[in-house]
Residue, then its C-alpha position, 0 to 999 in steps of 0.5 A: m836522859t836524866e832520871t828524876v830521883d824521889v828524895r824523901v825527907a822526914g819533916k818536923l813533928g808538931k801535933l800536941p796531945k789529943l784534946e778529948v771531946d764529948m760528941g760521939t763518933l761518926r756512927d752516932y751521926m750516920k743513920g740507916n744502912w751503910p753502903k758496902l765497902p770496896t776492898t781498895v779506895d785511893y783518892t790520893n792520886r787525884v792530887s798531882d802535888y802535895p806541898m811540904s807546907l814548911n813542915n820541914e822547918y816548923g812543927n806546923c803539921t796540923l796546918a799542913g794537914v789542912t792544906h792536904l785535906n783541902q786538896l783532896c776535898y776540892a779534887e772531889i768536887g772537880e776543883t783545885f785548892a791552891y796552896p796559899g804559899d809559905a808566907i801565909e802558912k808561916s804567919t797563920y801558924f805563928d798567929m795561932t801559936g802566939g809566936q812560938d814554934t810549939g805545935l798545935v792541938e788538932v781539935d783547936v785547929l778544927k774549931t778555928w777552921m770551922s769558926s773563922g776559917l783557914f786559908d780562905t776555906k771553912i768547914a761546916a762540921w767535923v766529928p771524931v772517928n773511932i780509931k779502934d773501929e776499923a769498919e768505921f774508919r774505912m767507911a769514913i774515908y770511903l764516904f768523905g774522901g779524906l780524914y784528919l789524923g793524929v799519930e804518935i811517931p816513933q823514930s823508925a817511922e822517919t827512917q821508913f819514910e825516907n827509905h820509901e818503906p811503909w810505916h810498919l812495926t819494928i821489933p822491938q816496937g819503938q817509943p813515940i818521939g812526938g805527935h804528928c798530923v797526917v791525912a788519910g786518903g785511901f785504904n786497902r788490905s795492907g793499910i792506909q794511904v797517908v799524905t805527909w811531908g809532901n809525899i804519899t806513904t802507907a801505914t799498915w793496919d798494925w802500925w795504925d793500931v799501935y800509933g794512931s791516936e785521933c781521927y776526924v771527918i770534916i765536911p767542907q763548907a764548899f760541899v754544903e754550898i753545892d749540896h754535895g752529900p757524903i755518899y758521892h763516889 
């Protein structure tokens, strides 16, 4: 019997610098008492396969993140989001960049996703999450099933990913080599469950505190159509 070896390859980076928006954070929109948080949440295992989405060839991580977040969200309502395929992934990316492999701004991707849609899906709303408020961050994952994140990747993170290690701080701390979009789908005492480069890894809380740069909650239009409220777990 041949044993399957999980070979991990770090893909490309392509998250451009954060665009600041003046719209508050999740706490400003969630009124009333929040539910008690469990210690551990993991929605990533609801999806059997996360595609690389060409992020090994191009800096289209922001669109790979759309696919991965769609997979998590549709699994939440008992449906399956099918990856649209490499050809559509590529054409969508280059349409949005103007034909160059330049990467994209996460907020611009969210605005497009909401206004005209991406991969035959639309979102009804999106809102930033305070990256320095761990309670808000945890609550956002728990209530909404997944988050659209931006991180500033040091070289060590690529090596750690390929070695099946969590993203953790090194001594000395590495300087970022570029921005990257990932999706959060869970958390525990150790850190955050992250979907990236066609796999699941963990980012420790200390690592996120240093290298996390932006975070957003989305509400898919599909949730609104079936009246799927945020507290549904």
